[in-house]
ROFILO-496534 format. One record per residue (C-alpha): x, y, z; residue in one letter. Coordinates in steps of 0.05 Angstrom, whole numbers, plus 5000, padded with zeros to 4 digits. Example, Ala and Ser with C-alpha at 12.3 -4.5 7.8 and 13.67 -1.06 7.14 Angstrom:
ROFILO-496534
524649105156A
527349795143S
end
This chain:
ROFILO-496534
204640359585M
203040579656Y
196540939677N
196541199748G
189341429748N
191642079780N
193141739847K
198641229835F
205841299817H
211340879786I
218540839806K
223840549761I
230840449788N
237040109757N
233039859699T
234639779625S
228839899578L
229539749503S
224639799446G
229239419400E
227439929345Y
220439639342K
216540039394C
217140609443S
220140439510C
215740759564L
209041129567Y
206641429633I
199741729638D
195942059696N
201241879747A
203642269806I
210742329832N
213441799784S
220941729782S
226241399739I
233341349765E
239941029745Y
236740699685S
237940619611T
232540749559I
234740559489E
232940339419K
225940629424G
222040719360Y
216041189357G
211741039297S
207341549263E
201341289304N
204641469370I
205042179396N
212642179398G
217342029456G
220741399431A
224441349498G
219541669547L
212541929534N
209242249595M
202442579596A
198242919650Y
203042699703S
208442919750E
215242599755G
222742619749S
228242269711V
235142269742K
241841959727H
238941629666T
241741489597T
237741539532F
240841209472K
239041079399D
231841319402N
228041509340F
221041799331S
217041989270I
212742459311Q
215143019358S
219942829413G
225742369396G
227642139467S
222642499512I
215642759499S
211943129555L
204543299543S
201443739597T
206143489650V
205143919711Y
211943859742N
217943499714F
225243469734L
230443159689G
237543199714E
244142849703Y
241742579637L
246042319580E
242742279513I
245941969452Y
243641909379N
236542179386T
232242399328T
225242639314S
223242739242L
218343279262L
221243689319T
224343629389G
229643099376S
231643099450M
225243339482A
218443569460Y
214243949511V
207044169502I
201844389552S
194544569553D
193045299561Y
192045579631N
195244959662V
200845129709N
206844719691N
214244749701F
219144309663I
226344319685S
232443989654F
239244059686S
246043739680Y
244343449612V
249243209559K
246843109488L
250942789433F
248542719361N
241542979352A
238342929283G
242342789221G
237042329189Y
233942399121K
226742629120G
227243119179M
222243679173K
223644149231G
228544419281G
228244479356G
233243919358L
234444029433V
227644259458I
221144459424C
216144789471A
209144929447E
202645249471Q
203145399546F
209445009561A
214245309612N
221245009606V
227945109639E
234644829616L
240844899659K
247944649655D
247244339586F
252544099538Y
250943879467G
254743649405E
252843539333N
245943839329I
244643719255I
239043759204N
241743669134N
235043769100E
230944279137S
230944759196S
236144569247G
235745049306G
236744829378A
230345109408F
223345249381I
217845639416L
210645709392T
203845909421G
205146219489E
210945789511A
216946029550S
223945769556L
229745959600S
236745689589I
242845789632R
250045539627N
249045229560V
254545019512E
253344719443I
258744529393D
256544469320K
249644639298I
247844549224T
241544769188S
239144769116H
232945199119S
230145819151I
231745789224S
234946109285G
240545659305L
239445829378L
232046009377L
226445979324F
219446229341T
213046199300Y
205546129307N
205446579368V
198346669395D
195047319380L
195647809438G
200647359473K
208247279472K
213246739474V
218946869522V
226146649517F
231546799567N
238746589557A
244346659608Y
251546469600N
251346069536F
256645889485T
255445669413L
261145429370K
262045219297N
255245389270L
253245329197S
246845479158D
246145329084F
239145599073S
238145919005S
233246399037R
234546909092A
235846569159S
238946739226A
245146479261A
242546629331L
235246859337L
229446839288W
223847209322M
217147219289N
211647669315E
210747769390R
217247479416T
220747719478K
228047549486V
233147699540Y
240447509530I
245947569581E
253147369571N
252546999506G
258246779463N
258046559389V
264346319355Q
265446129282N
259246179240F
258746069165E
252346149125G
249446269057T
244546839071F
244346979145D
243047519196H
245347429267L
238547639294I
232047729256Y
226148069289G
219048199264S
213248609291D
212048719365F
218548389386C
222248579448N
229748459452L
234548609508H
241748399501I
246248499561N
252848199540G
254147829475L
260547649439I
260647469365I
267247249337D
268447049264N
261847119227F
261047019152Y
255047029106S
256346939033R
250547389014T
249748099041V
245148129102A
244448599160E
247248299224L
241648499272I
235548619229H
228748859253F
224048879194N
218049109234S
212449609232I
213349699306N
218949419349A
216749499421E
223549549455R
230549409430I
236149509479L
242949239461I
248649319510E
255549049520K
256048719452V
262748559421K
263148399347L
269748169318N
271447929248K
264548019218I
267047879148K
260647949107S
257448599084R
251148929110G
249649399168A
250949149237F
244349439260F
238149549217H
231549819242L
225749899194A
221450279244H
221750399318G
226850549372T
233450229386M
238450369441K
245650159433L
250550219490N
257649979500E
258049669431I
264949459408E
265949269335I
272849099308T
276248819245N
269948749205S
267148769134H
273348509100T
270248029049C
270848558994D
278348498997Y
278647748984N
272347758939K
268547268984E
262247698983C
256547578936T
250548018923N
243647808900K
239948238849N
233948328894D
237948648951I
237149388960D
243649748942I
243150149006D
243249499046I
249449289009Y
252849959019E
250950069093S
256049839143D
254450059214I
247250279222I
241450359173S
234650649193L
227950649159G
222251149167N
220851499233A
226151109271S
230751319326E
237351039349V
241351229410T
248651029407L
252951149468T
259750949496N
261450519436S
267850349400Y
268750209326F
275549989301Y
277949769232N
271249739197I
271149759121N
265649919073G
262150439032I
257550829079K
257950809154G
251051049177I
245051189132V
237951369148S
231351589119N
230452339123Y
225452319181D
229651879227S
234052099283K
240751919313F
243052099383N
250451959393L
254852079453K
261851909474N
263251429416N
270051289384T
271051129310F
278250959294I
282150669234N
275950579191C
275250609116N
268650829084F
268651029011K
263051539021N
264451719093G
261051539158I
254751969150Y
251951989079Y
246252439054V
243152418985D
235852638979Y
235552338909N
236051658944R
231851869004K
237851859050L
238152389104G
236452419178G
237952829240S
244652709273Y
246452969342N
253352789368D
256852989431K
263752829460D
265452329405S
272152209371K
273552069298Y
280751859287I
284251619224N
277951539182I
279151479107K
274451599048S
274251908979E
269652488997Y
268252739067G
270952209114S
265852389168I
260152769134I
258652689060N
252753079032I
251552968958K
244853298952Y
240053619002M
233754028991K
232654729017E
226854499062S
230153909095S
229353509158E
236553309155T
241253649203S
247953549237F
249253819307D
256153629332F
258753899399R
265453799429N
267353289377V
274653129362F
277052999290F
284252759281E
288352469223N
282252379178N
283552359104H
279552429040A
283252198978S
279252718939K
275453278973Y
273453469044G
277953159096G
272353179148V
266153469114I
264253459041Y
257853809020T
255154048953L
248854328983S
247455068979K
243955019046Y
249454709088S
250155339130K
243055239155R
243354499170Y
250554349192I
252654619259N
259354469293L
260554769362V
267054729401D
269754189355C
277154069349K
280953909284F
287853619281K
291953389221N
286153249174N
287953219100T
284853189030A
286453368959L
282253988968N
279354239033G
283153909090Y
277254019136I
271254259097V
269454259023Y
263054629009S
259154918950Y
261755628962N
263456089019K
256356299030D
254055579040S
259555349087E
257354969149P
256555369213T
262955249251I
264255609316S
271755709301N
271255809226I
275356449228K
281256069254E
280355519202L
280356039146R
287156269167K
289855569156E
291755499083K
287754949048G
283454789109A
277155039074L
275554959001A
269455028957T
266554798891N
269955128831P
267555838819T
272056128764K
276855978708I
283456338694K
288956268643F
295456048674N
301556508669K
304556118611N
298456218568S
298356968566L
301557038498F
298757288432D
296856758382V
297956888307A
297356308259I
296156168186Y
289455888165S
289455138175G
294955138227E
294054828295K
293455228358L
300255258392P
301354798451S
301455058521G
294955438522I
291555218586S
287355488642C
286355318715N
280155268757I
279655598825F
274855598883D
272556168927D
278956138967Y
283156168904D
285255458917N
287555118853L
282854548836I
286653908821S
283953318782F
285452578789E
291252328747T
291251588767D
287151258712I
285750658757S
281951088806N
277951508756I
270651398741Q
268051678676F
262352078707D
267352438752E
271152768694L
270053508679L
268953588603F
269354218563Y
268554438490K
271754968445L
267855438400E
269756018354I
265756658354N
265056748278D
262956088247T
261956388178Y
269056628168N
272656108209A
271755418235R
275154928282L
277254248258K
279353688303G
277753448373Q
274054048401T
272053688466Q
276653468521S
277053418596Y
281153718652C
287053318678W
291853428734G
291654168751E
289554458684S
284754458626C
288854478562N
286554768496F
286954188446P
291654308388Q
286054358337I
286454658268N
283555358257V
281355488186I
278856178166G
279656828129N
284957298154P
282657688216G
281757658291K
277457148327Y
275856888396K
276056168416I
271656018476K
272655438526L
266155248560T
265254708613I
259254288593N
259553728645T
261853838716F
263353128737G
264153078812K
263153828820F
256754228820S
254954738767Y
258155428773F
256456038732E
263356298711N
264755668672N
267755938607S
273856338583I
275956628516E
282556658480K
283757158424E
287456918362I
289357228295E
289456888227I
294757228185I
295357298109E
298556708073C
305356868042N
305256487977T
310456907941S
316256537972S
313755877943G
314255578011K
306855578026Y
300655357988I
293955707996Y
288155267976Q
281954908002S
283954248031I
279954198096E
273854608079S
270054698015S
269155438030R
275355648070L
282555598046K
288455348085S
295455638084C
300455088093Y
307354848078E
307154188042P
308753628089F
309552898078C
308852478141D
313951958122Q
318252398078G
319752308004C
326551968007K
330052167943S
323852527916G
320653207931K
314653367974C
310053787930V
303653767971N
301053448035N
303152728031N
304352797956V
311452637931C
314452767863D
319152187845C
321252467778E
328652397764G
329551837814T
330151087806L
324450977855R
316951017857T
311250957907G
307551447951K
313851647988H
318951507932C
321550937975D
319750357930E
323750067872Y
320449947806Y
318449227799K
320948827741M
315248737693E
314448047663R
313147947590N
305647817594K
305247617521I
310447067528L
307646847595D
300646777566N
303446437504L
307045917547F
300745807588R
296645687525I
301945217497I
302144857565G
294544767566V
294744497494L
300344027512M
296643757573I
290543627529I
294943287478G
298342857531I
291642647559I
289542437489I
296042047481I
294741707548I
287841497524I
290541237457I
296140857493T
291140517539L
286740337480I
292740037441L
296139727502K
295639027472K
298739227406N
305738927400P
308839607387K
305639907449I
306239287492K
313439197472G
314939897499G
312139717569S
305440067576V
306440247649D
312940617636F
309840967576L
304341227623I
309541447674I
313041837619I
306542187601L
304942347674I
311942627682G
310743057620S
304443347651I
308443517715I
313743847672S
308244277639V
305944487709I
313144677725Y
312945117663M
306545457690F
310245647754Y
315745967712L
310746477687T
308646767754I
311847167812E
316146787861R
314246627933T
317246137981T
311745627968T
312245717893R
319745627896C
318744957930L
313644757876F
318344977820I
323844537847Y
319143957861L
315443957795F
321844067754D
325343467786N
319143027790L
317943127716G
325242997700F
325442377745S
319142067715L
320642227641V
328142147637F
328241607691G
323441187650S
327441297586I
333741127625L
331240447650V
328340267582K
335140417550T
338640047606L
334339427591R
336339437517I
343639547537Y
343538927582K
340438507527I
345138667471F
351538947502Q
352938507563V
356637897535T
358137487596K
353136937607G
346036937586R
342037587592N
334537627600Y
334038387603G
332338787666L
327138587717K
321139037720R
321539137795I
328639397788I
326339877735M
321040147783Y
325940207839E
330740627797I
325241107774V
321841197840F
328341207878G
330141837840I
323142117852V
323541957927S
330242297934Y
327642957908H
321342917951I
325442778014V
329943367997V
323943817988C
320843598054V
327543718089F
327744428061W
320744558086I
322244308157L
328744698161T
326245318124S
332045268076K
328145558017T
326146288011N
325746857962V
330447447960E
330248117925S
334848247866F
335548817819F
336048837744T
341349257709A
336449847709D
334749757784F
328149407775H
326548967833L
324648237826Y
324147627871K
328447027860K
328546337891C
334446197937V
335345457953Y
339545098004S
346744927985K
344544207984T
341344357917K
348344257887I
347943527906I
341143477871C
344043807809T
350043337808L
345342747816L
341142977756N
347443077713F
349942397734S
343442097710I
343942487645L
351042237633L
348941517646V
343241617597G
347941887544C
352641317553F
347140787548L
344041127487S
350741157452Y
352140427470S
345740167437V
346040607376R
347540017330N
342239557357V
337139417302Q
330939847305K
326339257313N
329739097380F
329339797410K
325040427414E
326941107386N
330141327452L
336841617429V
334242277403I
329942427465P
335842267510V
340642727472Y
335443287469I
333943207543Y
341343227561V
342743827516L
337144267541F
337944057614R
345144287611I
343044937579I
337645067631T
342144917690E
347645357662M
342945947655F
339845847724S
346745837757L
348746497726Q
346747057774E
347747607723G
342547337675I
335647637680S
330147217712L
325847327650K
331347017607V
332046437655Q
324546317654D
324446377578L
330045857570I
326645397621G
319845447586S
322745327516I
326944747541S
320844427573T
316744507510I
322344207466I
323843627514N
316543437519I
315243507444S
321243087424V
319542557476T
312342517453L
314242477380Y
319641947382Y
316541497436I
309141567421F
307141927357I
311941527312S
309140867341K
302041097329F
303841257257Y
307040567246N
300940237276I
296640637229Y
300840397168E
300339677193E
292839737197A
293140007125Y
297139387102V
292138937138H
286439247099R
290139127034L
291138387051R
283838327067S
281838596999T
281138066942P
286638116888G
291238506931S
295737906951A
299637896884N
300638646890E
303138576961L
307737986940N
310538406884A
311938956932N
315938466975H
319838206915M
321538846882Y
320839326941G
315439846950S
316940556966K
315440417040K
318139697043N
312039387074L
316038807103I
320139267146N
314139707162G
310339117190S
315938937238N
317138277200L
324238437178N
327938007129M
334837847154L
340237877101S
345837367095N
350837817128N
345938007184Q
344637287202L
352137157203Y
353237757246K
348137587299Y
349736847302H
357136807289S
358036387351N
353135847330N
354335267283T
352535677223L
357536217241G
363235917199S
359035817139R
358236317084S
351136397062L
349736576991S
343436886965N
341536216935N
341035927005Q
335536397024I
329136316985Y
323936816970K
318336877021P
311736567009I
305636917039I
301436387072K
294836467109K
295036137177S
289235707199D
289535937271S
288536687261N
287937217209S
295237407210S
300337207157Y
306936827165N
313136937125Y
316536267116I
323636227090F
324535567054N
331235257073S
333334557092S
337734817148K
334535477174L
327435667188G
325136347216I
317936457238N
315737177255L
308537207279N
305237897282E
300637697338S
306337477383N
310737947423N
316737477421N
321937377368L
324136647360Y
330436437326K
330835707311T
337135357291Y
335534657263S
342834427265S
343534527340S
336234527363G
337935147406L
332235647421C
333836317449N
328136767474K
329437507474I
324737987510Y
323338607471D
end
């Protein structure tokens, strides 16, 4: 810190000062003529307790800094590298400043001065690189912030990367009564994130005073502003700001919601040379916007605007006076084409739709010597009704405005006074009135147009009014064109002028010449006429439609035919002209159908509606009820006379009855929309199919084969009862699973047979309903699954017996259980795989067939691979037959009753397949055979495999009760000796083997050569066993003993002579 006490000075030369990021570098107070040259000031840190200036802080002094470098200086308070507080004179030149930041404001320099203290601060030949960019920054003025009475000048300045990523990021800030003049300034890349002017931002201007900013020869490039609120790319001028700009250049700006210039009350702006190239704001905003109660003076000259992509008027003045001279605007407002524009809900629609100039109340704009090329939008110039435009020697060329350049609509408070002289309008395009478009204007209006010596060439309105479009009845009073020239202007109607009617046409000095030019002038529609092709008499029967071709045309006062839009993509609903039809006598006649329609192309066509009524003459009236883009006109209806003639019913061709009205009759020839094929049309859409082989509404449907509902229901009832019975059998089987008779039959395969029987019953259910593709698949699947489980199980059980008793080579121990499962489920798996294959390849469908009397029915059509499945099933059946025949002589106690079920299964399977393969046999017969076969197969299987066993078990239980009763043993013994009527020995599965039987079964053993007499076999003795309650039959013999135990599932044969034991699995 240096204090000169207002009489000393300090000189620093070739010195390096560093704060090492811990303190500020240099503070000079009350010094005179201090100087710093050829030095480096770096790494200064200005804490919150220091009044800024981390590199240099000077107060109440005079001095200069030359050929000095400031690097890496950071300040929490104002002034990143330099802070000047009431410095009287200061010169900073040939400075290079790097990486300087102030969190508050003035990242390069902060200048403040006491009021009424003369001061002059000058910076020249300064280079600034990287200002700001830190978190926590609160304000802009990243180059210079001047406050209170500071007077600053900046010349020959170059800056790069002026950035604030969190708040306002403008280059210069002025407050109080400060002034700043810049000259020869170039800045590349300024970024802001809050309300700001990227070149200048002013605020807190002292009441009654002004801040002054002058800028000469500056260039700003690559600017961006991401403020969510309205901001400015160049100038943000709060109240009492005076700005003069000369030869400015702004290139490449992108923002979120930005004006170029924003001005508030009592601002004074003079621009004398400014180029703006490539400007884009995502949200609509006026480019130069003065939202002021009173703008003191706005003079904008020699401004060139190019590629202003975003929407919004180039110039907006809420109140005051603005002069525009030598303005050139080209290639602008294009964001609508690439959909880059956005619009906020709180933006006035007139702001969005204004493209060149918009004025508020009591404002005045003078526009001279200006050029507008390739500007696109909705409305060119709009104004409040009490504002005024003075235009002279301007050129508008190749512009597109949907509603024309000058737009008036008193319903939206849009009007104004327009005086134009010596201007040119060339190749302007719009929908209505490319130059003047008046939608609505009151009789007592302040709006007026006075055009003198104006040239209109190649202007085009896609709809009406190539140059002028007005629907006001008072246009003659308020539109005046003197000595204007028109060349090659076009429109759908009214190449030059389209007005309400002849009496309200604008006052045009050469209107007589224009009227001679066909189509140059046109008016709102004034009358309706039938076209030449509609002048014929109409005579119809009651209920008939109006004939086609009745149409009328609409004409204006010049007898110009009014044409309507035919491109549906360009039509808006509220622009259509709608009309309705009415009949004059609603008691005796009525109209039925679409009585309202709209005009299209060049005509309004009578809809082909039905006319119902008593014989006589009537008038049908067409009345326009909505006028769309036109104004109301009185002659808006036309009548067509028709006659309803008597109905000729004597020929039998017509019918006369009430079909469309409860009170009025229609005369009509019966008509059936889709015809009656082989039948006869006897009334509207009523066919008589008598005498044909078809039925249906149009006699185009075959009678469907009717199923025998009684039989179908009977089979369903039988099926339900059988499923209940099978379930009961399953329960009994599980309860008796340890009984030798049940256990010997393999409980698991018995259950499989029962499950297969249930599946077969389900197959029978599907035979009683109509066929679909899905049902056909289920029919095949359930039929073959039931067959595979039932007959497959019977097959493997028979095969087991066959292997035990018929295979003679070596010892046989029956068939392993796993092999039995593999055989059964191998057959099941095959049919499932086939069914899945059909589903994936769509090989199964239903087709229509006819019975002998041409009744239609649906039948399943399977893939040709079904033949393989059928052959497989028959092969299994043949094997089953062979095995059953081979074991026919095996004693009953060594096999189950499988022969009859096999033969029955084979027989009825063959019958079913034979009937199903015969195409000439009725489906009902096929289904009947299939259902009966299923019932018989299941019934026989259940009886011989299950029910007979249950009965034998029941008898055995009865014998057991007799044995348990005292005194019954002698009776039972007698029964064995002399034979009861049931032969209890055989019934209890303890069979006595006769002499011949033993010899037969054991002829290969040692006893085989011996002849056994009856004396060698003794009578059985019933003996109670100590180990259980069962009884053993013991045959007394010195050489043969046979022990059959009821509680054991194995039959043992013991030969005492050889000691050989052979175990046979039942």
